[in-house]
C-alpha positions as CSV (number, residue, x, y, z in Angstrom):
1,X,-79.7,-281.9,135.7
2,X,-80.7,-280.3,139.0
3,X,-84.3,-280.2,140.0
4,X,-85.8,-277.7,142.4
5,X,-88.9,-278.3,144.6
6,X,-91.2,-275.5,145.8
7,X,-93.4,-276.5,148.7
8,X,-96.4,-274.5,149.9
9,X,-97.1,-275.4,153.5
10,X,-100.0,-274.4,155.7
11,X,-100.0,-276.9,158.7
12,X,-98.5,-280.0,160.2
13,X,-95.0,-278.7,159.6
14,X,-93.4,-281.8,161.2
15,X,-94.5,-283.7,158.0
16,X,-93.2,-280.9,155.8
17,X,-89.8,-281.2,157.7
18,X,-89.7,-284.9,156.8
19,X,-90.5,-284.1,153.2
20,X,-87.8,-281.4,153.0
21,X,-85.1,-283.7,154.5
22,X,-86.1,-286.4,152.0
23,X,-85.5,-284.1,149.0
24,X,-82.4,-282.4,150.5
25,X,-80.7,-285.7,151.1
26,X,-81.0,-286.5,147.4
27,X,-79.4,-283.3,146.2
28,X,-82.6,-281.5,145.3
29,X,-82.9,-277.8,145.8
30,X,-85.8,-276.9,148.0
31,X,-87.7,-273.7,148.7
32,X,-90.5,-273.6,151.3
33,X,-93.2,-271.1,151.8
34,X,-95.1,-271.3,155.1
35,X,-98.5,-269.5,155.4
36,X,-98.1,-266.6,157.7
37,X,-101.4,-267.7,159.4
38,X,-99.5,-270.8,160.7
39,X,-98.6,-270.8,164.4
40,X,-95.4,-268.9,164.9
41,X,-94.0,-271.4,167.4
42,X,-94.6,-274.2,165.0
43,X,-92.9,-272.3,162.3
44,X,-89.9,-271.5,164.5
45,X,-89.5,-275.2,165.3
46,X,-89.6,-276.1,161.6
47,X,-87.2,-273.3,160.6
48,X,-84.7,-274.5,163.2
49,X,-85.0,-278.1,162.0
50,X,-84.0,-277.2,158.4
51,X,-81.6,-274.3,159.0
52,X,-78.5,-276.5,158.6
53,X,-79.5,-277.7,155.1
54,X,-77.5,-275.7,152.5
55,X,-79.8,-276.6,149.7
56,X,-83.0,-275.4,151.4
57,X,-84.3,-271.9,151.5
58,X,-87.3,-270.4,153.2
59,X,-89.3,-267.9,151.2
60,X,-90.8,-264.7,152.8
61,X,-94.1,-265.5,154.4
62,X,-97.5,-264.1,153.4
63,X,-101.1,-264.8,154.3
64,X,-102.6,-267.4,151.9
65,X,-106.3,-267.8,151.8
66,X,-107.9,-270.3,149.5
67,X,-109.2,-268.9,146.2
68,X,-107.3,-265.6,146.5
69,X,-104.5,-264.1,144.4
70,X,-102.2,-264.4,147.4
71,X,-102.0,-268.2,147.0
72,X,-100.7,-267.8,143.5
73,X,-98.4,-265.0,144.5
74,X,-96.8,-267.1,147.2
75,X,-96.1,-269.9,144.7
76,X,-94.6,-267.7,142.1
77,X,-92.6,-265.7,144.6
78,X,-91.2,-268.9,146.1
79,X,-90.2,-270.2,142.7
80,X,-88.4,-267.0,142.0
81,X,-86.5,-267.2,145.3
82,X,-85.5,-270.8,144.4
83,X,-84.1,-270.0,140.9
84,X,-82.4,-266.9,142.2
85,X,-80.7,-268.7,145.0
86,X,-79.8,-271.8,143.0
87,X,-78.8,-270.9,139.4
88,X,-78.0,-274.5,138.7
89,X,-81.7,-275.5,138.9
90,X,-83.1,-276.5,135.5
91,X,-86.7,-277.5,136.4
92,X,-89.0,-276.5,139.2
93,X,-91.9,-278.6,140.6
94,X,-94.5,-277.0,142.7
95,X,-96.1,-279.3,145.4
96,X,-97.9,-278.8,148.7
97,X,-96.9,-279.7,152.2
98,X,-99.4,-282.6,152.1
99,X,-97.8,-284.2,149.0
100,X,-95.6,-287.3,148.9
101,X,-93.3,-288.6,146.2
102,X,-94.8,-291.8,144.7
103,X,-91.7,-292.9,142.9
104,X,-88.0,-292.7,143.7
105,X,-87.0,-289.0,143.1
106,X,-84.1,-290.3,141.0
107,X,-86.8,-291.4,138.4
108,X,-88.1,-287.8,138.4
109,X,-84.5,-286.5,137.6
110,X,-84.1,-289.1,134.8
111,X,-87.6,-288.3,133.4
112,X,-86.9,-284.5,133.3
113,X,-83.4,-285.2,131.8
114,X,-85.2,-286.8,128.8
115,X,-87.4,-283.8,128.4
116,X,-85.1,-280.9,129.1
117,X,-87.3,-278.2,127.3
118,X,-90.7,-279.5,128.2
119,X,-93.1,-278.0,130.7
120,X,-95.7,-280.2,132.4
121,X,-98.8,-278.1,133.2
122,X,-102.4,-279.1,133.1
123,X,-103.9,-276.3,130.9
124,X,-107.5,-276.5,129.7
125,X,-108.8,-273.7,127.6
126,X,-111.7,-271.8,129.1
127,X,-115.0,-272.6,127.4
128,X,-113.6,-275.4,125.3
129,X,-112.2,-278.0,127.7
130,X,-114.3,-278.8,130.7
131,X,-112.2,-279.0,133.9
132,X,-114.2,-277.5,136.8
133,X,-116.1,-280.1,138.7
134,X,-118.7,-277.8,140.2
135,X,-119.3,-274.1,140.7
136,X,-118.1,-271.0,138.8
137,X,-116.1,-271.5,135.6
138,X,-116.1,-268.5,133.2
139,X,-117.4,-266.2,135.9
140,X,-114.2,-266.7,137.8
141,X,-112.8,-264.2,135.4
142,X,-115.7,-262.2,134.0
143,X,-117.0,-261.1,137.4
144,X,-115.3,-259.2,140.2
145,X,-114.5,-261.1,143.4
146,X,-113.6,-258.8,146.2
147,X,-114.8,-261.1,149.0
148,X,-113.3,-264.1,150.5
149,X,-115.4,-267.2,149.8
150,X,-114.6,-269.1,153.0
151,X,-114.8,-266.2,155.5
152,X,-117.4,-264.0,153.7
153,X,-119.6,-266.6,152.0
154,X,-122.8,-264.6,152.2
155,X,-121.2,-261.5,150.8
156,X,-119.5,-263.6,148.1
157,X,-122.7,-265.1,146.9
158,X,-124.7,-261.8,147.0
159,X,-121.9,-260.2,145.0
160,X,-122.1,-262.8,142.3
161,X,-125.9,-262.6,142.1
162,X,-125.9,-258.8,142.0
163,X,-123.3,-258.8,139.2
164,X,-125.3,-261.4,137.2
165,X,-128.4,-259.2,137.5
166,X,-126.4,-256.1,136.4
167,X,-124.9,-258.2,133.6
168,X,-121.4,-257.3,134.6
169,X,-118.7,-258.8,132.3
170,X,-115.1,-257.9,132.8
171,X,-112.9,-257.4,129.8
172,X,-110.1,-259.9,129.3
173,X,-106.8,-258.2,128.4
174,X,-106.0,-258.5,124.7
175,X,-103.7,-261.4,123.9
176,X,-104.7,-263.5,126.9
177,X,-106.0,-267.0,126.2
178,X,-107.5,-268.0,129.6
179,X,-106.9,-271.6,130.7
180,X,-107.4,-273.6,133.9
181,X,-105.9,-276.7,135.4
182,X,-104.1,-278.2,138.4
183,X,-102.1,-275.8,140.4
184,X,-99.3,-278.3,140.8
185,X,-96.9,-277.9,137.8
186,X,-93.4,-278.6,136.7
187,X,-91.7,-275.8,134.6
188,X,-88.4,-275.4,133.0
189,X,-86.2,-272.6,134.3
190,X,-86.6,-270.8,131.0
191,X,-90.4,-270.8,131.0
192,X,-90.5,-269.8,134.7
193,X,-88.1,-266.9,134.2
194,X,-90.1,-265.7,131.2
195,X,-93.4,-265.7,133.2
196,X,-91.7,-263.8,136.1
197,X,-90.1,-261.3,133.8
198,X,-93.0,-260.8,131.4
199,X,-93.1,-257.1,130.5
200,X,-96.9,-257.1,130.8
201,X,-96.9,-258.9,134.2
202,X,-98.3,-255.9,136.0
203,X,-101.2,-255.8,133.5
204,X,-101.9,-259.5,133.9
205,X,-101.8,-259.3,137.7
206,X,-104.2,-256.4,137.8
207,X,-106.7,-258.6,135.9
208,X,-106.1,-261.7,138.0
209,X,-106.3,-259.9,141.3
210,X,-110.0,-259.5,140.8
211,X,-110.5,-263.1,139.6
212,X,-111.1,-266.2,141.7
213,X,-109.0,-269.3,142.4
214,X,-106.1,-267.7,140.5
215,X,-103.6,-270.5,141.3
216,X,-105.6,-272.7,138.9
217,X,-105.4,-270.2,136.1
218,X,-102.4,-267.8,136.1
219,X,-99.5,-270.2,135.2
220,X,-101.9,-272.4,133.2
221,X,-102.6,-269.3,131.0
222,X,-99.1,-268.0,130.9
223,X,-97.5,-271.2,129.8
224,X,-99.4,-270.9,126.5
225,X,-97.6,-267.6,125.9
226,X,-94.1,-268.5,127.0
227,X,-93.5,-272.3,126.7
228,X,-91.5,-273.7,123.8
229,X,-92.9,-277.2,124.5
230,X,-95.5,-278.1,127.1
231,X,-97.6,-281.2,127.8
232,X,-101.1,-280.8,129.1
233,X,-100.5,-283.0,132.2
234,X,-99.5,-282.6,135.8
235,X,-96.9,-284.8,137.4
236,X,-98.9,-284.8,140.6
237,X,-101.8,-287.1,141.2
238,X,-104.8,-285.0,142.4
239,X,-108.4,-286.2,142.5
240,X,-111.4,-284.1,143.5
241,X,-114.9,-284.8,144.7
242,X,-117.9,-283.3,142.8
243,X,-117.7,-280.2,144.9
244,X,-114.1,-279.6,144.0
245,X,-112.6,-280.6,147.3
246,X,-109.4,-282.7,147.1
247,X,-109.6,-286.4,147.7
248,X,-107.6,-287.4,150.8
249,X,-105.5,-290.6,150.8
250,X,-105.1,-292.7,153.9
251,X,-103.0,-295.7,154.9
252,X,-105.4,-298.2,153.4
253,X,-104.8,-296.6,150.0
254,X,-101.2,-297.7,150.0
255,X,-101.4,-300.3,147.3
256,X,-103.7,-298.3,145.2
257,X,-101.2,-295.4,145.2
258,X,-98.4,-297.8,144.3
259,X,-100.1,-298.3,140.9
260,X,-100.0,-294.7,139.8
261,X,-97.5,-293.5,137.3
262,X,-97.4,-290.0,138.7
263,X,-94.3,-288.7,140.6
264,X,-96.3,-287.1,143.5
265,X,-99.7,-287.5,145.1
266,X,-101.9,-285.1,147.0
267,X,-103.6,-284.9,149.4
268,X,-102.0,-287.2,152.0
269,X,-103.6,-287.3,155.5
270,X,-101.0,-286.1,158.0
271,X,-101.8,-289.1,160.2
272,X,-101.1,-291.7,157.5
273,X,-98.0,-293.1,159.2
274,X,-97.8,-296.1,156.9
275,X,-97.8,-293.9,153.7
276,X,-95.1,-291.6,155.1
277,X,-93.0,-294.6,156.3
278,X,-93.3,-296.2,152.9
279,X,-92.7,-293.3,150.6
280,X,-90.2,-291.3,152.6
281,X,-88.4,-294.1,154.5
282,X,-88.9,-297.2,152.4
283,X,-90.7,-299.2,155.1
284,X,-93.3,-301.5,153.5
285,X,-96.5,-301.7,155.6
286,X,-97.1,-305.2,156.9
287,X,-100.8,-305.1,156.3
288,X,-100.3,-304.1,152.7
289,X,-97.7,-306.9,152.2
290,X,-100.2,-309.4,153.4
291,X,-103.1,-308.1,151.4
292,X,-103.9,-310.3,148.3
293,X,-107.1,-308.6,147.1
294,X,-107.3,-307.3,143.5
295,X,-106.1,-303.7,143.7
296,X,-108.2,-301.2,141.7
297,X,-106.7,-298.3,139.7
298,X,-106.7,-294.9,141.4
299,X,-109.1,-293.4,138.9
300,X,-111.5,-296.3,139.3
301,X,-111.4,-296.1,143.0
302,X,-112.0,-292.4,143.1
303,X,-114.8,-292.7,140.5
304,X,-116.4,-295.3,142.8
305,X,-116.1,-292.9,145.7
306,X,-117.7,-290.1,143.7
307,X,-120.6,-292.4,142.7
308,X,-121.1,-293.5,146.3
309,X,-121.1,-289.8,147.4
310,X,-123.4,-288.5,144.7
311,X,-125.8,-291.4,144.3
312,X,-125.0,-293.6,147.3
313,X,-126.2,-297.2,147.5
314,X,-129.9,-297.6,146.9
315,X,-131.7,-297.9,150.1
316,X,-128.8,-297.2,152.4
317,X,-129.2,-294.2,154.7
318,X,-126.7,-294.0,157.5
319,X,-124.9,-291.6,159.8
320,X,-122.1,-291.2,157.2
321,X,-124.5,-290.4,154.4
322,X,-128.0,-289.0,154.9
323,X,-129.2,-286.9,151.9
324,X,-131.5,-284.0,152.5
325,X,-135.1,-284.3,151.6
326,X,-135.7,-283.8,147.9
327,X,-132.4,-285.3,146.9
328,X,-133.5,-287.5,144.0
329,X,-130.2,-289.2,142.9
330,X,-130.4,-292.0,145.4
331,X,-133.3,-294.3,145.7
332,X,-134.5,-294.5,149.3
333,X,-135.1,-298.3,149.0
334,X,-132.8,-301.0,147.4
335,X,-135.3,-303.1,145.5
336,X,-138.9,-303.5,144.3
337,X,-141.5,-304.3,147.0
338,X,-145.2,-304.8,147.1
339,X,-147.8,-302.7,148.9
340,X,-151.3,-304.1,149.2
341,X,-153.8,-301.5,150.1
342,X,-157.1,-303.0,151.4
343,X,-156.4,-306.6,150.4
344,X,-156.4,-307.9,154.0
345,X,-159.9,-306.5,154.4
346,X,-161.2,-308.7,151.6
347,X,-158.9,-311.8,151.7
348,X,-157.8,-314.1,154.5
349,X,-154.4,-315.7,154.6
350,X,-152.8,-313.3,152.2
351,X,-149.4,-313.6,153.8
352,X,-149.3,-317.4,153.5
353,X,-150.6,-317.1,149.9
354,X,-147.8,-314.7,149.0
355,X,-145.1,-316.7,150.7
356,X,-146.2,-319.7,148.7
357,X,-145.5,-317.7,145.6
358,X,-141.9,-316.8,146.4
359,X,-142.3,-313.7,148.6
360,X,-139.5,-314.1,151.1
361,X,-140.9,-311.5,153.6
362,X,-144.7,-311.4,153.4
363,X,-145.5,-309.0,156.2
364,X,-148.9,-308.2,157.6
365,X,-149.8,-304.7,158.6
366,X,-146.4,-303.2,159.5
367,X,-148.0,-299.9,160.5
368,X,-151.1,-301.0,162.3
369,X,-151.8,-298.8,165.3
370,X,-150.1,-300.3,168.4
371,X,-148.8,-303.4,166.6
372,X,-146.1,-304.4,164.1
373,X,-146.9,-307.5,162.0
374,X,-143.6,-308.9,160.7
375,X,-143.5,-311.9,158.3
376,X,-144.0,-315.3,160.0
377,X,-144.8,-313.5,163.3
378,X,-141.2,-312.7,163.9
379,X,-140.3,-310.4,166.8
380,X,-136.9,-309.4,165.3
381,X,-135.9,-308.8,161.7
382,X,-132.5,-308.4,160.1
383,X,-130.8,-305.3,161.3
384,X,-132.0,-305.9,164.9
385,X,-135.4,-304.3,164.0
386,X,-137.8,-305.3,166.7
387,X,-141.6,-305.6,166.4
388,X,-142.0,-302.7,168.9
389,X,-144.4,-300.0,167.8
390,X,-142.6,-297.5,169.9
391,X,-139.4,-298.0,167.9
392,X,-141.4,-297.9,164.6
393,X,-143.3,-294.8,165.5
394,X,-140.1,-292.9,166.4
395,X,-139.5,-292.5,162.7
396,X,-141.8,-294.7,160.6
397,X,-140.2,-293.9,157.2
398,X,-136.7,-294.8,158.4
399,X,-138.2,-298.0,160.0
400,X,-139.4,-299.0,156.6
401,X,-136.2,-298.1,154.7
402,X,-134.1,-299.9,157.2
403,X,-136.3,-303.0,157.1
404,X,-136.1,-303.1,153.3
405,X,-132.3,-302.5,153.1
406,X,-131.4,-305.0,155.8
407,X,-133.6,-307.6,154.1
408,X,-132.5,-306.6,150.6
409,X,-131.6,-310.3,149.8
410,X,-135.3,-311.1,149.6
411,X,-138.6,-309.8,148.2
412,X,-140.9,-307.9,150.6
413,X,-144.6,-307.3,150.6
414,X,-146.8,-305.8,153.3
415,X,-150.5,-304.9,153.9
416,X,-151.3,-301.3,154.2
417,X,-154.1,-298.8,154.5
418,X,-154.0,-295.0,154.2
419,X,-155.1,-294.6,157.8
420,X,-152.2,-296.6,159.1
421,X,-149.6,-293.8,158.8
422,X,-149.8,-290.8,156.5
423,X,-146.0,-290.0,156.4
424,X,-145.4,-293.6,155.2
425,X,-148.1,-293.3,152.6
426,X,-146.5,-290.1,151.2
427,X,-143.1,-291.8,151.1
428,X,-144.4,-295.0,149.4
429,X,-146.1,-292.9,146.7
430,X,-142.9,-291.1,145.8
431,X,-140.8,-294.3,145.8
432,X,-140.2,-295.7,142.3
433,X,-139.5,-299.1,143.8
434,X,-143.0,-299.4,145.3
435,X,-145.6,-301.5,143.5
436,X,-149.0,-300.6,144.9
437,X,-152.1,-302.8,144.4
438,X,-155.1,-300.8,145.8
439,X,-158.7,-301.8,146.3
440,X,-160.7,-298.6,146.2
441,X,-163.4,-298.7,148.9
442,X,-162.0,-301.7,150.8
443,X,-161.5,-299.4,153.8
444,X,-165.2,-299.6,154.5
445,X,-165.0,-303.3,155.3
446,X,-162.9,-302.4,158.3
447,X,-165.8,-300.3,159.6
448,X,-167.8,-303.0,161.3
449,X,-169.2,-301.2,164.4
450,X,-167.5,-301.8,167.7
451,X,-169.7,-303.3,170.4
452,X,-171.8,-300.5,172.0
453,X,-170.6,-297.9,169.6
454,X,-173.0,-295.0,169.3
455,X,-174.2,-293.9,165.8
456,X,-172.6,-290.5,166.1
457,X,-169.2,-292.0,167.0
458,X,-169.5,-294.5,164.2
459,X,-170.3,-291.7,161.7
460,X,-167.4,-289.5,162.8
461,X,-165.0,-292.5,162.5
462,X,-166.4,-293.4,159.1
463,X,-166.2,-289.8,157.8
464,X,-162.6,-289.5,159.0
465,X,-161.5,-292.7,157.3
466,X,-163.3,-291.7,154.2
467,X,-161.4,-288.4,154.0
468,X,-158.1,-290.1,154.6
469,X,-158.9,-292.6,151.9
470,X,-160.0,-290.0,149.4
471,X,-156.8,-288.0,149.9
472,X,-154.8,-291.2,149.4
473,X,-156.6,-292.0,146.2
474,X,-156.1,-288.5,144.9
475,X,-152.4,-288.9,145.6
476,X,-152.3,-292.1,143.6
477,X,-152.7,-290.1,140.4
478,X,-150.7,-287.0,141.4
479,X,-147.8,-285.8,139.3
480,X,-145.4,-286.4,142.2
481,X,-146.3,-290.1,142.5
482,X,-143.4,-292.3,141.2
483,X,-144.7,-295.6,142.5
484,X,-146.3,-298.2,140.1
485,X,-150.0,-298.1,140.9
486,X,-152.7,-300.7,140.0
487,X,-156.2,-300.1,141.3
488,X,-159.4,-302.3,141.5
489,X,-162.7,-301.1,142.9
490,X,-164.3,-303.0,145.7
491,X,-167.1,-303.9,143.4
492,X,-164.7,-305.6,141.0
493,X,-163.0,-307.5,143.7
494,X,-166.1,-308.8,145.3
495,X,-167.4,-309.8,141.8
496,X,-164.2,-311.6,140.8
497,X,-161.7,-312.1,143.7
498,X,-159.5,-314.4,141.7
499,X,-158.7,-311.7,139.1
500,X,-157.6,-309.3,141.9
501,X,-155.4,-311.9,143.5
502,X,-153.8,-313.2,140.3
503,X,-153.0,-309.7,139.1
504,X,-150.5,-309.6,141.9
505,X,-148.6,-312.6,140.6
506,X,-147.3,-310.8,137.6
507,X,-145.2,-308.7,139.9
508,X,-143.8,-311.5,142.1
509,X,-140.4,-313.2,141.6
510,X,-140.5,-316.1,139.3
511,X,-140.1,-319.3,141.3
512,X,-141.1,-322.9,141.1
513,X,-143.7,-322.2,143.8
514,X,-145.5,-319.8,141.5
515,X,-145.8,-322.3,138.7
516,X,-147.0,-325.1,140.8
517,X,-149.7,-323.2,142.6
518,X,-150.8,-320.8,139.9
519,X,-154.5,-321.7,140.1
520,X,-154.8,-321.3,143.9
521,X,-156.7,-318.2,145.2
522,X,-156.7,-316.7,148.6
523,X,-160.1,-317.1,150.3
524,X,-162.5,-314.1,150.7
525,X,-163.4,-313.4,154.3
526,X,-166.6,-315.4,155.1
527,X,-167.8,-313.0,157.7
528,X,-168.3,-309.9,155.5
529,X,-171.7,-308.7,156.6
530,X,-172.1,-306.4,153.6
531,X,-175.9,-305.8,153.9
532,X,-175.7,-304.8,157.6
533,X,-172.7,-302.5,157.0
534,X,-174.3,-300.9,153.9
535,X,-177.4,-300.1,155.9
536,X,-175.5,-298.6,158.8
537,X,-173.2,-296.5,156.4
538,X,-176.3,-295.3,154.6
539,X,-177.8,-294.2,157.9
540,X,-174.6,-292.4,158.8
541,X,-174.6,-290.5,155.5
542,X,-171.7,-292.4,153.9
543,X,-171.9,-293.3,150.2
544,X,-172.2,-297.0,149.6
545,X,-171.8,-297.3,145.8
546,X,-168.9,-299.8,146.2
547,X,-171.3,-302.4,147.7
548,X,-173.6,-302.6,144.7
549,X,-172.4,-306.0,143.4
550,X,-174.8,-306.8,140.6
551,X,-175.2,-310.3,139.0
552,X,-174.3,-308.9,135.6
553,X,-170.9,-307.8,137.0
554,X,-170.2,-311.2,138.4
555,X,-171.1,-312.9,135.1
556,X,-168.5,-310.7,133.4
557,X,-165.8,-311.3,136.0
558,X,-163.2,-312.5,133.5
559,X,-163.3,-309.1,131.8
560,X,-162.3,-307.2,135.0
561,X,-158.8,-305.7,134.9
562,X,-157.1,-303.4,137.3
563,X,-157.0,-299.7,136.5
564,X,-153.3,-298.9,135.8
565,X,-152.7,-295.5,137.3
566,X,-148.9,-295.5,136.9
567,X,-146.4,-298.2,135.8
568,X,-142.7,-298.7,136.5
569,X,-140.5,-296.5,134.3
570,X,-143.4,-294.3,133.1
């Protein structure tokens, strides 16, 4: 039983040299193809380093570009060179220059000796077994692909779109059952020879030369025609991200890789010295030997990585992962939080009242002009966020998301009004974690005239705030709003302040404080000069319907309920 290894190398040939010596020293036959785009001096150094190995052969070089037919041609030509040069080879395994053997190569020899007539190729039938992570699948073959995806991306995309509009559909040659799978295979000499000597090979190649990513389809298709016995599995561990890019393994994956039952693993970072020392030279990394943590399976670890990449961690935006605007798979905030619009205009001591009911971070007006009101008058919050309005105003939305994520161990609330910060109000309305309690019309209570303010200046200020508030209230019911929204009118709140306050309690964390103080109510501001303000607003041409607090409404205060504009999960 003699096993041959085909290696497709593109870069970092010093690592390929180590890999070749590892196999050659254990009586394997090795054929290496080096991409002709690789630096000539680097190739000459590599060729000289392996020239004295009698069981190693270098295949003629050709340019290999990802996704093209040339990459498949290089693999098949190298395999042909190997079996022609070494007639004693019974099986051939194709690996890349960034692969490492995960198990002693003697185990591979013993395994193949038990399966002398079996081919190990991942082969998923097109249209029946899903294999592609993202991108083209059937159109890899039914469309023409004359352009290089990496170097001619725009031309490639335009070509695909044009062919779709023209309804182009290439004819698949008769007798060909298209399949796809991992390009890293292990074939018997018999199957490999039959693929190479197939009398219809020229016809097959004419078809595949216009296809895309042929190295994941040609052998995977042909094995169904020529193999006596094949298993739909690759002996090489390969994992991909949702965009189809190979997962790269580093030194800190050492113990995870040790749990795989595969014979090879790809893709190994060329700088992973500990992995190369362990799997090529048998040196156990000291850090891995000391590590006592539970080691996850490779598949579970990769799935966690995929989840982190696609969905992230709720509320965490960082330099390493910052989804573009409109990316909906990741919540921008980690937990529910409470936004009180207009409550601080009506009630005094709201922050203390909320804290007594289990709100860990009962902030004031976080976005008040020229001032940041953190809970308990703090100057610094977790995450080194300072109560500096210049820091906040540099990017108010990121200020809020950072505050909520760094303090995700507790429940947050803050006072807000639409005039505080419009970008923040837009963000809150689209955040499904936001629970908004709004008092319609409460903004007018903040309009007490400044000393010496002229009537015209007061009118302009009032009209501006009214427009801002109207836009905010319209947005509360917009289709794009994902926050939970509960709204009272100012008339309702002035008639029955306890109802407006206790409605909030249903959204607060259940604690002993809530139970013991359920009947307490925050105090309404005693200095609300409603009559004077109503007269002045009327003189300025501002509607004052919200101030018409009639006795009949007060008598029916127990019937007052918030208007539910949108609830969580709806």
